[in-house]
N, C-alpha and C positions, 0 to 999 in steps of 0.2 A: 294149345292147351288141351290136354286129354280130358274127356268127359268121364265122370265117375259112373260106375255101374250101380244099379240098385243095391247089390250086395255090398259094395264098398260104402255107400251112403248109410246102409243099415248098420254096418260095423262101426262107422263114425258116430252115429246116433247112440248106439249101445255103449260105446266108450265114453261119450259125453255124459250119458245117463249115470254110468258108474262113477264118474268124477263128481257129479253133483251129489250123488248119494253119499260119497265119501265125505264131502264137505258138510253135508247135513249131519252125518254121524259125529262130526267134531264140534257141533254147536252145544254150548253148555245149557244151563237152566234157562227156561223161557217164562215169560209172564206177559199177559196182556195189560193194557191200561196206559196211563200216562203219569208223569211226575210233574208237579208244579212247585215253584218256589214262591213263597208269599212273604210279604212284609206287612206289619200291622201298626195301627195307631191305637193307643189306649185312651181311657177316659180321664186319666190323671192330669190335671192342669199342672203346668210347670215341668212336665216330663220332657225328656230330650226329643221325643217323637213329635212334639208341638213346637219345637224351637225353630229358629230361622237361621239356616235352613233346617228342615225337619230331618231327624235321624230315626226312622221307623224301627220297630222291633223286628228281629228276624235275622237271617232268613228262617222260615219254617217250611218244611217239605211235606207234600201230600201226594199220596198215590191214589189214583181213582181208576176204577174198573167197573165192569158190569158183571154181576153174579146173579144167575137165574132171572135175568131181565131187569134187575134193580141196580142202581148206581151205588157203589160202595166206596167210601173214602176213608183212608187211614193216614194218620199223621206219622211221619218217619223222622228218624235222626238223619244227620248228613251222611253217615256211613250206610244206613239202610237205603237212603235215596240213591247213593252211588251203585249199590248192588241192584236195585230195581231198574235203574237206567240200563245197566248192562243186560239184564234179563229181557227187558223190553226191546233193546237193540237186537238181541239174539232172536226174539220172536219175529221181528221184521225180516231178519236175514233168512230165517227158516221159511217164512211165507214166500219170499222172493225165490229161494232155491226150489221150493215145491212148484211154483209157477213155471220156472224154467224146466223142471223135470216133466211137467205135464205137456209142455210144448214139444220137447224132444220125444217123449213117449208117443205123442200123437203122430209125429212125422214117421217114427219107426213103425208104428202100427199101420199106417197107410201102406208102407212098403210090404210089410208082412201080409196084409190083406190082399194086396195085388198079386203076391206070389202064391197065395193059398190056393189049393185045388178048388175048382168050382164044382159044387154038387148039383 
Protein backbone atom coordinates (compact mmCIF):
# COMPACT_ATOMS: atom_id res chain seq x y z
CA UNK A 1 0.00 0.00 0.00
CA UNK A 2 1.47 3.33 -1.04
CA UNK A 3 1.90 6.03 1.57
CA UNK A 4 0.31 9.36 0.87
CA UNK A 5 2.42 12.47 0.73
CA UNK A 6 1.68 15.54 2.83
CA UNK A 7 0.48 17.28 -0.35
CA UNK A 8 -1.98 14.45 -1.05
CA UNK A 9 -3.23 14.46 2.56
CA UNK A 10 -3.63 18.24 2.43
CA UNK A 11 -5.67 17.94 -0.78
CA UNK A 12 -7.85 15.26 0.89
CA UNK A 13 -8.40 17.45 3.95
CA UNK A 14 -9.28 20.46 1.79
CA UNK A 15 -11.72 18.36 -0.26
CA UNK A 16 -13.34 17.03 2.93
CA UNK A 17 -13.54 20.57 4.35
CA UNK A 18 -15.35 21.77 1.20
CA UNK A 19 -17.77 18.81 1.43
CA UNK A 20 -18.58 19.70 5.03
CA UNK A 21 -19.00 23.38 4.14
CA UNK A 22 -21.39 22.38 1.34
CA UNK A 23 -23.45 20.31 3.81
CA UNK A 24 -23.46 23.24 6.22
CA UNK A 25 -24.80 25.55 3.51
CA UNK A 26 -27.76 23.18 3.02
CA UNK A 27 -28.96 23.34 6.61
CA UNK A 28 -32.19 25.26 7.01
CA UNK A 29 -33.29 27.43 9.89
CA UNK A 30 -31.77 26.70 13.29
CA UNK A 31 -32.89 27.17 16.86
CA UNK A 32 -31.48 26.29 20.23
CA UNK A 33 -33.59 24.86 23.01
CA UNK A 34 -35.78 21.84 23.53
CA UNK A 35 -39.36 20.76 22.96
CA UNK A 36 -41.39 19.03 25.65
CA UNK A 37 -44.79 17.40 25.37
CA UNK A 38 -46.92 17.65 28.48
CA UNK A 39 -50.22 16.26 29.71
CA UNK A 40 -52.08 17.84 32.61
CA UNK A 41 -54.79 17.14 35.17
CA UNK A 42 -57.32 19.81 36.04
CA UNK A 43 -59.07 20.57 39.33
CA UNK A 44 -62.57 19.70 38.06
CA UNK A 45 -63.89 16.65 39.89
CA UNK A 46 -65.57 14.20 37.57
CA UNK A 47 -63.38 15.24 34.63
CA UNK A 48 -62.01 12.47 32.42
CA UNK A 49 -58.51 13.32 33.66
CA UNK A 50 -59.54 11.89 37.08
CA UNK A 51 -61.25 8.78 35.68
CA UNK A 52 -59.99 5.23 36.06
CA UNK A 53 -57.89 5.00 33.95
CA UNK A 54 -57.11 8.72 33.82
CA UNK A 55 -57.22 10.52 30.48
CA UNK A 56 -55.12 13.64 31.03
CA UNK A 57 -55.55 16.82 28.98
CA UNK A 58 -53.10 17.39 26.16
CA UNK A 59 -50.72 17.01 24.64
CA UNK A 60 -49.40 20.54 25.16
CA UNK A 61 -46.08 21.47 23.61
CA UNK A 62 -43.50 23.82 25.08
CA UNK A 63 -40.26 25.23 23.69
CA UNK A 64 -37.63 26.15 26.26
CA UNK A 65 -34.36 27.99 25.62
CA UNK A 66 -31.94 30.43 27.22
CA UNK A 67 -32.06 34.09 26.18
CA UNK A 68 -29.48 36.43 27.71
CA UNK A 69 -28.85 33.89 30.49
CA UNK A 70 -32.54 33.51 31.38
CA UNK A 71 -34.77 30.54 30.69
CA UNK A 72 -37.64 31.34 28.33
CA UNK A 73 -40.57 28.98 27.79
CA UNK A 74 -43.20 29.34 25.12
CA UNK A 75 -46.33 27.27 24.54
CA UNK A 76 -46.61 25.93 20.98
CA UNK A 77 -49.22 24.38 18.74
CA UNK A 78 -48.48 20.90 17.38
CA UNK A 79 -47.50 22.45 14.01
CA UNK A 80 -45.16 24.94 15.69
CA UNK A 81 -43.62 22.15 17.78
CA UNK A 82 -42.92 20.18 14.61
CA UNK A 83 -41.13 23.18 13.08
CA UNK A 84 -39.10 23.88 16.22
CA UNK A 85 -38.08 20.22 16.39
CA UNK A 86 -36.77 20.46 12.82
CA UNK A 87 -34.89 23.69 13.64
CA UNK A 88 -33.38 22.21 16.80
CA UNK A 89 -32.30 19.12 14.83
CA UNK A 90 -30.73 21.44 12.24
CA UNK A 91 -28.86 23.24 15.03
CA UNK A 92 -27.44 19.93 16.26
CA UNK A 93 -26.38 18.98 12.71
CA UNK A 94 -24.74 22.38 12.29
CA UNK A 95 -22.76 21.98 15.52
CA UNK A 96 -21.61 18.49 14.49
CA UNK A 97 -20.53 19.69 11.04
CA UNK A 98 -18.61 22.60 12.54
CA UNK A 99 -16.85 20.23 14.96
CA UNK A 100 -15.83 18.04 12.01
CA UNK A 101 -14.67 21.12 10.07
CA UNK A 102 -12.50 22.19 13.02
CA UNK A 103 -10.89 18.75 13.16
CA UNK A 104 -10.17 18.71 9.42
CA UNK A 105 -8.93 22.31 9.48
CA UNK A 106 -6.59 21.49 12.35
CA UNK A 107 -5.05 18.56 10.44
CA UNK A 108 -4.73 20.63 7.25
CA UNK A 109 -3.22 23.48 9.26
CA UNK A 110 -0.57 21.17 10.72
CA UNK A 111 0.52 20.19 7.21
CA UNK A 112 0.56 23.79 6.00
CA UNK A 113 2.58 24.89 9.03
CA UNK A 114 5.09 22.08 8.48
CA UNK A 115 5.51 23.16 4.86
CA UNK A 116 5.73 26.89 5.64
CA UNK A 117 9.15 28.51 5.33
CA UNK A 118 10.84 28.95 8.67
CA UNK A 119 11.81 32.53 9.45
